[in-house]
C-alpha positions in Angstrom: 8.9 15.3 -8.1 12.6 15.2 -7.1 14.3 14.1 -3.9 17.7 14.4 -2.3 19.3 12.4 0.5 20.3 14.7 3.4 21.2 12.3 6.1 20.4 9.2 8.0 18.2 8.3 11.0 17.2 5.2 12.9 13.7 3.8 13.6 12.4 0.7 15.2 12.7 -2.1 12.6 9.4 -2.4 10.8 8.4 -4.4 7.7 5.8 -1.8 6.8 8.5 1.0 6.8 10.8 -1.1 4.8 8.0 -1.9 2.3 7.0 1.8 2.1 10.6 2.8 1.5 10.6 0.6 -1.6 7.2 1.0 -3.2 5.3 3.5 -1.0 5.6 6.4 -3.4 2.4 7.4 -5.3 3.9 7.0 -8.7 5.6 3.7 -7.8 2.2 2.2 -6.7 0.5 3.5 -9.8 3.2 2.1 -12.1 3.0 -1.4 -10.6 -0.8 -1.2 -11.0 -0.4 -0.2 -14.7 2.1 -3.0 -15.4 -0.3 -5.5 -13.7 -2.8 -4.6 -16.4 -0.3 -5.1 -19.2 0.6 -1.4 -19.8 4.3 -1.9 -19.9 6.1 0.4 -22.3 7.4 3.9 -21.3 5.2 5.8 -23.7 2.0 3.8 -22.8 2.6 4.5 -19.1 3.3 8.2 -19.7 0.1 8.5 -21.8 -2.1 6.6 -19.4 -0.8 8.3 -16.2 -0.1 11.8 -17.3 3.2 11.7 -15.5 6.2 13.7 -16.6 9.0 11.9 -18.5 11.5 12.7 -15.8 9.4 11.3 -12.9 8.5 8.2 -14.8 12.1 7.5 -15.8 13.2 8.0 -12.1 10.5 5.7 -10.7 11.1 2.9 -13.4 14.8 3.0 -12.5 14.0 2.8 -8.8 11.6 -0.1 -9.2 14.2 -2.0 -11.1 16.8 -1.3 -8.4 14.6 -2.8 -5.7 13.7 -5.8 -7.8 10.0 -5.0 -8.5 10.3 -4.5 -12.3 12.3 -6.3 -15.0 13.3 -4.4 -18.1 13.2 -6.3 -21.4 14.8 -4.7 -24.4 12.7 -4.3 -27.6 12.3 -7.4 -29.8 10.9 -8.1 -33.2 11.9 -4.8 -34.7 10.8 -2.7 -31.8 13.4 -0.5 -30.1 11.1 0.3 -27.1 11.9 -1.7 -23.9 9.1 -3.3 -22.0 8.8 -3.5 -18.2 7.5 -6.6 -16.5 6.5 -7.6 -13.0 8.9 -9.8 -11.0 8.1 -12.5 -8.4 8.5 -9.8 -5.8 6.0 -7.4 -7.3 3.5 -10.2 -8.3 3.5 -10.9 -4.5 1.8 -7.5 -4.0 -1.3 -9.0 -5.5 -2.9 -9.5 -2.1 -2.3 -5.7 -1.4 -4.0 -4.9 -4.7 -7.1 -7.0 -3.8 -7.5 -5.4 -0.4 -7.0 -1.9 -2.0 -9.9 -2.6 -4.4 -12.1 -3.7 -1.5 -11.4 -0.6 0.5 -11.9 1.7 -2.5 -15.3 0.1 -3.2 -16.3 0.4 0.4 -15.6 4.1 0.7 -15.7 5.8 -2.7 -17.7 5.9 -5.9 -15.0 5.3 -8.5 -16.3 5.2 -12.0 -13.3 3.3 -13.4 -13.7 0.7 -10.6 -17.5 0.5 -11.1 -16.9 -0.7 -14.6 -14.7 -3.6 -13.5 -15.9 -7.0 -12.5 -13.7 -9.5 -10.8 -14.6 -13.2 -11.2 -13.1 -16.1 -9.3 -12.6 -18.8 -11.9 -12.8 -21.8 -9.6 -16.3 -20.9 -8.5 -17.2 -18.8 -11.6 -18.7 -16.0 -9.4 -18.1 -12.3 -9.0 -16.5 -11.8 -5.5 -15.3 -9.3 -2.9 -11.8 -10.0 -1.6 -11.8 -10.8 2.1 -8.8 -11.2 4.6 -9.0 -14.3 6.6 -6.9 -16.1 9.2 -5.2 -19.2 7.6 -5.6 -21.1 10.9 -9.2 -20.5 11.9 -10.6 -19.0 8.7 -12.2 -16.1 10.6 -12.3 -12.6 9.0 -9.3 -10.6 10.2 -10.0 -7.1 11.7 -8.0 -4.7 13.7 -9.6 -5.3 17.1 -8.7 -9.0 17.0 -5.0 -8.8 16.7 -2.1 -8.1 19.1 1.5 -7.5 18.6 4.8 -8.8 20.1 8.4 -8.1 19.2 9.8 -10.7 16.7 13.3 -12.0 16.2 14.1 -9.1 14.0 13.1 -6.4 16.5 16.2 -4.2 16.1 16.6 -0.8 14.6 16.8 0.2 11.0 19.1 2.9 9.6 17.1 4.8 7.0 17.9 7.7 4.7 16.4 11.1 5.4 15.2 12.6 2.1 13.9 16.0 1.1 11.2 15.3 -1.4 9.2 17.8 -3.4 5.6 16.7 -3.5 4.0 16.2 -6.9 1.6 18.9 -7.9 -0.6 16.3 -9.7 -3.0 14.3 -7.5 -3.4 10.7 -8.4 -7.2 11.3 -8.4 -6.6 13.5 -11.5 -4.8 10.6 -13.4 -7.0 9.7 -16.3 -5.9 6.0 -16.6 -8.9 3.6 -16.6 -6.7 1.1 -14.8 -6.2 3.3 -11.7 -8.7 1.3 -9.7 -7.7 2.4 -6.2 -6.5 5.9 -6.8 -8.0 7.3 -3.6 -6.1 4.7 -1.6 -2.9 5.7 -3.4 -3.5 9.3 -2.6 -3.9 8.5 1.1 -1.0 6.0 1.5 1.3 7.2 -1.2 3.2 9.5 1.1 5.7 8.1 3.6 4.5 10.2 6.5 0.8 9.7 6.1 1.4 5.9 5.8 3.5 5.9 8.9 0.9 7.8 10.8 -1.8 5.3 9.9 0.4 2.4 10.8 1.3 3.9 14.2 -2.4 4.5 14.8 -3.0 0.8 14.5 -0.7 0.4 17.5 -2.7 2.8 19.6 -0.8 6.0 19.2 -3.1 9.0 19.2 -1.2 12.2 20.3 1.0 14.6 18.3 3.9 14.1 20.7 3.7 10.3 20.4 3.8 10.4 16.6 6.7 12.9 16.7 8.7 10.7 19.1 8.4 7.8 16.6 8.9 9.8 13.4 11.9 12.0 12.7 9.8 14.6 10.8 9.5 18.4 11.2 6.6 19.4 13.3 5.0 21.5 10.5 5.1 18.4 8.2 3.6 16.3 10.9 0.8 18.8 11.4 0.2 19.0 7.7 -0.1 15.2 7.3 -2.4 14.9 10.4 -4.6 17.6 8.9 -4.7 15.7 5.6 -5.8 12.5 7.2 -8.5 14.3 9.2 -9.7 15.9 5.9 -9.7 12.5 4.2 -11.8 11.0 7.0 -9.1 8.5 8.1 -8.5 10.2 11.5 -10.8 12.3 13.6 -9.8 14.8 16.2 -11.0 14.3 19.8 -10.4 17.0 22.4 -8.5 15.7 25.5 -7.5 19.1 27.0 -9.2 22.5 26.9 -6.5 24.9 28.1 -4.5 24.9 26.0 -6.6 23.1 23.5 -5.2 19.7 22.6 -6.4 16.9 20.4 -6.0 13.2 20.1 -6.2 11.6 16.6 -8.4 8.5 16.5 -8.9 6.1 13.6 -12.4 6.4 12.1 -14.2 3.4 10.7 -12.8 4.4 7.3 -9.3 4.4 8.8 -9.7 1.1 10.5 -10.8 -0.2 7.1 -7.3 0.3 5.8 -6.0 -2.4 8.2 -6.2 -5.3 5.8 -4.2 -3.4 3.2 -1.5 -2.6 5.7 -1.4 -6.1 7.1 -0.9 -7.6 3.6 1.8 -5.0 3.1 3.5 -6.0 6.4 3.5 -9.7 5.3 5.0 -8.7 1.9 7.7 -6.7 3.8 8.4 -9.7 6.0 9.1 -11.8 3.0 10.7 -9.4 0.6 12.3 -6.5 2.6 14.5 -8.2 5.2 18.0 -7.3 4.0 19.8 -8.8 6.9 17.7 -12.0 7.2 17.0 -11.4 10.9 13.4 -12.5 10.8 10.2 -10.6 11.4 10.5 -7.4 13.5 7.0 -7.9 14.8 4.8 -11.0 15.5 1.1 -10.6 15.0 -1.2 -12.8 17.0 -4.8 -13.5 16.0 -6.5 -13.4 19.4 -9.6 -15.5 18.6 -7.5 -18.6 17.8 -4.4 -17.6 19.7 -2.1 -18.5 16.7 0.5 -16.4 15.0 -1.4 -14.7 12.2 -0.9 -15.6 8.6 -3.5 -13.7 6.8 -4.8 -14.8 3.4 -7.0 -13.1 0.8 -10.1 -15.2 0.1 -13.0 -15.1 -2.3 -16.2 -14.0 -0.5 -18.3 -16.6 -2.4 -16.4 -19.9 -2.0 -13.8 -18.9 0.6 -11.0 -20.1 -1.7 -7.6 -18.4 -1.5 -7.3 -15.9 -4.3 -4.5 -16.5 -6.8 -3.7 -14.0 -9.6 -4.1 -16.6 -12.4 -7.5 -17.6 -11.1 -9.1 -14.2 -11.1 -10.5 -12.7 -14.3 -10.8 -8.9 -14.7 -13.4 -7.6 -17.1 -13.9 -3.9 -18.0 -17.4 -3.3 -19.4 -17.6 -7.0 -20.1 -14.3 -7.1 -22.0 -11.5 -9.4 -20.6 -8.7 -7.2 -19.4 -6.3 -9.9 -18.1 -2.8 -9.3 -19.7 
């Protein structure tokens, strides 16, 4: 897949948009997942993912530019460099946990079915849950509201023409691609933006088009894809001429925890001007500004990367 910058446009400042501009590409998401598992040389990644040399080289370079990967030159007689996560990309751990939860809720994924996650403090297999740090209640879409934050300005963004990859992530053979269906849904800037706007109550084609500087044929294509994937459903609101609204399904609403953890990551790591959060999120049940945390379903402890053991068919896979 190649891309070229063809101009600039402005959108309302959004930590989700900023995050997606950095790591929202399918291959970027997959590379970060592979490195999390300890697959960190160029040839290992290419073999595991089935990605072309040119695409992999491009994405590795990009992830280094945005501070999500660190390249270490070969040592001990090896000429092959290794790529390692940085503090910035390790902070995506919460997103990964919520991605696994969504994938297990909505798909039968053989690679994921072979994996067991154990929370070491309680020594039990668990399901990752998103909870409010203030009241400890589970966080769901219907219980939040939004207000402009101190960074509620406008962002200048690059308009890029991008050729979509002919390889679907669902075809990637890597046994470490634990949430490949989620990556296929959110690993495109326009589908991700449409889902995020749906969380704010937008439902109509013209509303999406007003917010997104995208050609109408591309917008139609992405809405059709999200309907086919069961994330959105069409609801007729006008007969002559026939017009539809696009409503989130239960499956689509289930993506909210992943997007919320991505928003929080963007707040922390993707604020180039240091102006503060573009949007404040309130947890309505307790009335406090929401700080969501990913918890163990068994002991309700906050999940930390070094306290979770991954096993594949009973074999410890932690790097």
